[in-house]
N, C-alpha and C positions, 0 to 999 in steps of 0.2 A: 858286625855280622848280623844280617837280617834273618828273622825266623820266617819260614815259609807260611804263606797265607793260602787257604783253600778257597776256590771259587766254583760255584755251581750255577749254571745258567742253561738256556736253551739255544741251540743252533739249528736253524731250519725246523723248529718245532720238536727237537729231540734233545735229551739231556747231554750236557757236556760238562766235564770236570777238568780243572787244571789248577796248578799251584804257581804262585809267584813268590819271589823274595827279592829284597833290595840287595844290590851288590855292596860288598864291603869297600870296594874301590869303584864308585859309580863310573860307568863308561857305556858308550853306545856302539853298535846297536845291542839290544838284549840278547842273551844266550837262549836258544831254544834247545831243550833237552828232550830227545825222542827215545822212548824205551822200546824194549823188545818183547819177545814171547817167553813165558806166559805172564809177564809181570805188569807193572803200571808205573805211574809217576813216583810211586813209593821208592823205586830204585834210586831216584835222583836226590833224595833228601839231603845227604851229606854234601853234595855238589851245590845245591841251592843255598845251603847255609853258608857256604864259603864264598861263592861267586855270584849268587843271585840268578835271576833269569825266569824263564817260563817253562813249565813242564806239564804238558797235557797227558791225560789218560787217552790213548788212542781209541777210536771206536772199536767195540768188541771187548774192551779191557777195562778193568777198574770200574769207574763210576760213570763212564760215558756211554752213549747209546749202544745197544746191542741188537737193534731191530733186525729181524731175520731177512728182510728184503734187500739188505745191502750185499754187495759182491765181496767185500773184504779182500780185495786184491790190490796190487800196487796202484793202478790208475785211480781206484776209488780213494785210497789213502792220500794220494797226491792232490786230488780235488778237495778232499776234506781239509788238508793242511792249508790250502789256499783260503777256503771259507773260514777256517778257525782264525788264521792270522788277520783276515779282514775284520772278523768279528771283534777281536781285541785291539784292532787298529794298530797293528805292527806291520811295518813295511819291509824292514831289513833285519836280518838276524846274524848272530854267530851261532854255529850249529854243532851239537854234539850228539852222536848216535851210538847205540849199542844193539847188537843182535839184529832182530828184524826192524829196529829203528833205522837201520840202513836204508829202508825204503824212502826215507826223507832225502837221501842222495838222489833218488829219481826225481823227487820234487825240486831239488836244488838245480838239477840239470835243466829243468824247464824254466827256472827262474834264477840264472846265475848272477844277475845284477842285484838280487836280494840277499846274497850270502857273502859275508865278510870272511870269517875264519871257520875252519872245520876241524873237529876231532872225531876220529873213527875208532871205536873200541870193540874189538872182536865182533865185527858186524857180518851179517849174511853177505857173501860176496856177490856184488853185481858185476861179475867178472867171468871170463871163460874158465873152464876146468874144474868147477866145483861139483862134487857129487854129494847128495844129501846124506846125512848121518843116519844111523840105524833107527832112532826114534822117529825122525822125520819121515823116513820111508814107510814106517807103520802108519803114521798119520795120513800120508798121501794115498794109502790104499783104501778104497771104499769098503765099507762094512768093518774091516779090521780096525781102521782108525776110529770108527764110532765105538766099537767095543773097548778099545784101549782108553778112550776118553771116559766111558762109563765106569771103568774100573779104577779111575784115578781118584785117590783120596789122600788125606794127609800122610798115611803110612806109605802108600805107593810113591807119593811125591818124594818122601825122604829117601826111599830106595833108589828112585830114578836119579836123584840129585847127588848121590854119593860120588859120582865121577865128575861132576860139573866143575869143581874147582880143585886146586892143588892141595888145599888144606884137607887133611883126612876127615872122612865122614860126610854126612849130608850137608846141604847148605844151612846157614844159621837158622835157628828156630824162628826168628823174627821174619826172615825172608820167606820161609815156608808158610807161616801164618798169614802174611800179607798176600801171597799168591793164592792160597786156598780160600781166603775170604771172598775173593771175586771170581773163583773158578767155577762159574755156573754154566748152564747149557748154552747161554749166549756166547760166553768166551770160548767154550769148546767148539762151537760152530764156526766162530771167526777164525780160530786157529786152523781148523780143517780146511776151510775155504782158502785161506791165505797160502798154506803150503801146497794145496792142490792146484792153485793158480800159477805156480812158479816152478816148472821143470827147469833143468839147467840152462836150456837155450833161452828161456825167458829172462832168467837172471842175467845172463851174459849180455843180452840185447839191452837190458835196462841200464847198463853202465857204459854204453858206447860213447857218451859225451862227457864222461867224468873229467876229461882233460880241459873242458871249457870252464871248470871251476878254478879260477886263477888265483884266488886268495890263498894265504898260507894254510897248510893242512898238516895235522899230526895224526899218525896211525899208531895206536898203542895196542899191543896184543899179548895177552897171557899165553905163554908158550904151552901150557898144559891144558889148553882147551880141547876137550874130547870131541867137539862138534865141528869145529872149523880149523883146519891146519894152519899153523903159524906162517906158512909161506904166503898166505893171502895178505899178510901185513905188507910184505914187499910188493906184491902185485897191486894192492890198492895204492901204495905210494907211487908206483910207476904210472898207474893210470891217471892219478890226480895231477901229476906233474910237479907242482910247487908244494911238495910234501916230503916229510921225513917219516921213517918207520922205526919204532922202538919195540923190540920183543922183550917181554918181561918174564924172566925166569922165576919159577915158583909161584906162578899165578895161572888161574884157569879162565873159564868163560866170563864169569863176573869178576874180572881181574882185581877190582878195587876191594873186594871182600878178602882176598888173600893178601893184598898189598895196599893198605889204606893210604899210603903216601901217593898213590896214583891220583887221588882226588886233588891234591895240591898241584901235581904236574899238569893235569888237565886244566884246572882253573887258571894257573899261571899262563899257560899257552893261550887260552882264549882271551885273557886280559892283555896279551901282547907283552908280558913281562918275562917270558921265557921262550 
């Protein structure tokens, strides 16, 4: 089991941070772990420890660039993933995404030959029929979203996260601490731009070619997710084609926090052993 190693560098003259770990069962291609909002590569530490791979902080989050001139929309992140993988000299990946990390599925559709296997965990639906949840609607509203961001601190984050998972109470203290450590104005700006760039019709259009991703895929979904209904697990599996969907009772949006055994399920599938 390899311990994650931190990497700090510059990409196009701007800071970039990522973690890598050696796989306990070395195999190719490496796993690319893509986090969501409002977190960072910290989410993937237990996965990296078990299966290895590469976990970047996306622009606007964690320790990677938060320069205000960026669009922080899906096309921007797809271009950034191209540049990042070129920078670390990785051509082909196995892919795991969570929440807004699902934007990497838009990148994958542009590069289907570069993706081997896929795991989708409670990801933003690049599918028809999704309507943004209450908090997202606040963020998508000009002025109101800025006020909400300005009022966010560790106390309000705890209050907001009480419904995030199935386990009673807010998210674990370590998760709250990790999120708030990097929740500066740059991250707040990135979140607002990302959500405002993605009305439902844009999300649906972004997933039109999911069926071109021919490799095996697994869709895991915490059924008690308050943000994205569990029916989208089935919709993702249908859209991907070569996929199976598993709904997880007693788990919420960060499903592995409620059900730690999910880490092993994900890693086994990506290794091809399950």
